[in-house]
VOGU-3710 file (C-alpha; in Angstrom, 3 decimals, decimal comma):
1> mgfstdfvgh> 7,629/-45,757/-10,773  4,978/-48,482/-10,825  5,185/-51,820/-12,594  4,218/-53,316/-15,920  2,310/-56,525/-16,577  2,267/-58,563/-19,762  -1,048/-60,208/-20,683  -2,063/-62,908/-23,174  -5,511/-64,227/-23,997  -8,942/-62,745/-24,563
11> idiepplnda> -12,509/-62,804/-23,284  -15,228/-63,872/-25,737  -18,403/-61,778/-26,086  -21,647/-63,485/-27,109  -23,491/-62,173/-29,044  -20,860/-59,871/-30,604  -21,106/-56,136/-30,007  -22,826/-53,926/-32,552  -21,225/-50,876/-34,187  -22,532/-48,428/-31,576
21> eigylgafar> -21,108/-50,520/-28,736  -17,753/-51,017/-30,468  -17,423/-47,297/-31,191  -18,317/-46,135/-27,705  -16,202/-48,684/-25,811  -13,238/-47,877/-28,058  -13,513/-44,175/-27,212  -14,068/-45,012/-23,544  -10,838/-47,041/-23,387  -8,769/-44,461/-25,256
31> srrydrgdpy> -9,898/-41,486/-23,172  -8,510/-40,447/-19,810  -11,233/-41,316/-17,322  -11,026/-38,172/-15,228  -13,973/-36,652/-13,382  -15,909/-34,772/-16,060  -19,046/-34,658/-13,932  -20,524/-37,508/-16,016  -18,838/-40,928/-15,706  -20,019/-42,008/-19,158
41> evpgnpraet> -18,864/-38,946/-21,094  -16,220/-39,493/-23,776  -14,562/-36,742/-25,846  -15,093/-36,535/-29,581  -11,379/-37,117/-30,170  -9,839/-38,868/-27,136  -6,273/-38,568/-28,455  -6,524/-34,788/-28,819  -8,050/-34,098/-25,427  -5,951/-31,938/-23,085
51> gegagdrynr> -8,131/-31,617/-19,985  -7,771/-27,847/-20,148  -9,859/-26,218/-17,439  -10,379/-29,456/-15,515  -8,019/-28,477/-12,681  -7,711/-31,096/-9,938  -10,422/-33,200/-11,574  -7,971/-34,147/-14,340  -6,156/-36,473/-11,918  -9,284/-37,811/-10,205
61> ppdgqpnlwc> -11,465/-40,579/-11,671  -15,227/-40,349/-11,245  -16,899/-42,314/-8,458  -17,080/-46,011/-9,269  -14,300/-46,070/-11,872  -11,094/-47,761/-10,604  -8,513/-45,320/-12,000  -7,765/-42,999/-14,909  -7,321/-45,605/-17,664  -9,461/-48,557/-18,707
71> dwevcwdgcc> -7,019/-50,864/-20,483  -9,620/-53,236/-21,938  -10,348/-52,837/-25,655  -12,766/-54,696/-27,887  -11,696/-56,224/-31,207  -12,763/-54,851/-34,598  -15,552/-57,407/-34,938  -16,835/-56,950/-31,395  -16,568/-60,657/-30,611  -13,978/-60,344/-27,822
81> itwsgkeksy> -12,287/-57,971/-25,413  -8,645/-58,044/-24,338  -5,720/-56,047/-22,950  -4,990/-52,801/-24,786  -1,235/-53,452/-24,753  -0,439/-50,356/-22,706  2,285/-50,570/-20,093  1,492/-50,186/-16,387  -2,060/-51,492/-16,666  -3,586/-51,610/-13,201
91> smepwlryvi> -7,001/-52,649/-11,842  -7,721/-54,982/-14,736  -10,313/-57,059/-12,861  -12,228/-54,065/-11,409  -12,280/-52,399/-14,821  -13,604/-55,520/-16,536  -16,351/-55,823/-13,925  -17,199/-52,160/-14,508  -17,471/-52,561/-18,292  -19,664/-55,649/-17,938
101> dhflkegaha> -21,871/-54,225/-15,191  -22,354/-50,822/-16,813  -22,414/-51,466/-20,562  -22,765/-55,119/-21,532  -24,843/-57,473/-19,412  -28,603/-57,660/-19,124  -29,870/-54,938/-16,805  -26,540/-53,017/-16,932  -26,481/-49,576/-15,283  -26,324/-47,663/-18,585
111> srdprfedft> -29,456/-49,436/-19,845  -31,474/-46,793/-17,995  -29,659/-43,964/-19,821  -31,348/-42,865/-23,094  -27,959/-42,095/-24,637  -27,370/-45,853/-24,876  -30,541/-46,745/-26,742  -28,477/-48,472/-29,468  -26,883/-50,850/-26,942  -28,464/-54,305/-26,646
121> fdhvlsgtlv> -27,456/-55,151/-23,041  -27,644/-58,870/-23,728  -23,987/-59,892/-23,782  -22,406/-62,818/-21,936  -18,625/-62,865/-21,487  -16,455/-65,928/-20,933  -12,733/-66,594/-21,256  -9,312/-66,286/-19,657  -6,536/-63,710/-19,692  -3,183/-64,597/-18,095
131> gcrrdnkelf> -0,901/-61,873/-16,712  2,701/-61,860/-15,520  3,972/-58,914/-13,493  7,368/-57,636/-14,596  8,568/-56,704/-11,095  7,915/-59,798/-8,970  6,939/-62,330/-11,701  3,547/-63,079/-10,152  1,612/-65,166/-12,670  -2,167/-64,974/-12,464
141> airvdanevt> -5,305/-65,632/-14,463  -8,316/-63,365/-14,912  -11,237/-65,665/-15,629  -14,728/-64,758/-16,741  -17,582/-67,250/-16,583  -21,031/-66,010/-17,561  -20,059/-62,394/-16,709  -18,554/-63,309/-13,318  -14,940/-62,078/-13,038  -12,438/-63,874/-10,777
151> revitpadpq> -8,679/-63,735/-10,281  -6,516/-66,790/-9,593  -2,828/-66,680/-8,660  -0,896/-69,364/-10,553  2,625/-68,539/-9,311  2,952/-66,300/-6,221  5,007/-63,115/-6,313  8,693/-63,479/-5,429  10,494/-60,294/-4,293  13,906/-61,672/-5,317
161> yldfpplaye> 13,046/-60,859/-8,930  12,918/-57,138/-8,177  16,683/-56,889/-8,719  16,805/-59,132/-11,811  17,244/-57,813/-15,382  14,363/-58,232/-17,865  13,667/-61,716/-19,184  14,303/-62,351/-22,881  10,648/-62,027/-23,919  10,265/-58,810/-21,899
171> aeidrqdedm> 13,301/-57,272/-23,596  11,947/-58,283/-27,010  8,537/-56,731/-26,294  10,251/-53,505/-25,216  12,429/-53,512/-28,345  9,416/-53,930/-30,622  7,538/-51,184/-28,774  10,487/-48,826/-29,209  10,702/-49,677/-32,927  6,992/-48,937/-33,290
181> rrrrrrplpe> 7,321/-45,583/-31,531  10,276/-44,693/-33,722  8,324/-45,481/-36,903  5,374/-43,401/-35,709  7,545/-40,388/-34,881  6,981/-37,545/-37,309  10,124/-36,633/-39,207  11,650/-33,241/-38,563  11,287/-30,645/-41,351  14,947/-31,004/-42,279
191> eeskvvplas> 14,463/-34,770/-42,546  11,532/-34,343/-44,909  13,186/-31,772/-47,194  14,583/-33,037/-50,447  16,938/-31,400/-52,904  15,127/-30,977/-56,185  17,587/-30,518/-59,083  16,853/-27,629/-61,424  16,341/-28,384/-65,068  19,458/-27,958/-67,188
201> rrv> 19,609/-24,672/-69,077  19,480/-25,020/-72,788  22,294/-23,335/-74,601
//
């Protein structure tokens, strides 16, 4: 079943990303990172992709990428990067190292790829993101200092919490998420139909 982790905080990016970098990293984070034969490939419309014809590759990430989802997303202005808000976000530190090492820092791997000619590869990241695991309540910090990513445990995991009900803030987050999903749900045809009264006949 896995576990969920709640995160707060952000990592600053200096200088801010340009439009090409923001657009690509947004598509990268929203697309399933399965083995397409090219680790940098992103679909034109990540939300509409089905993986049809991919076979076993659909459940296998390409070499070097930690898993199937990168749950780091940049802000609209490109000045920071933070958690995407998705549940069951794993491998947050390895993914952040990957994004920095491949797309952002000076001498990044993608700097040798002509498809990334609009990237500047001069970014320095610094900041802190704090996470709390839902299952065992481990509290930890992901810190970035001049592009170096480290993880520090603040409160160790405690297995006694595995049998506890959700904390108040966890229940509230889940309630808001459910409300959001309900508002985004498309109404059924019968819910959209309206009775339009006919004009009165003149006598």
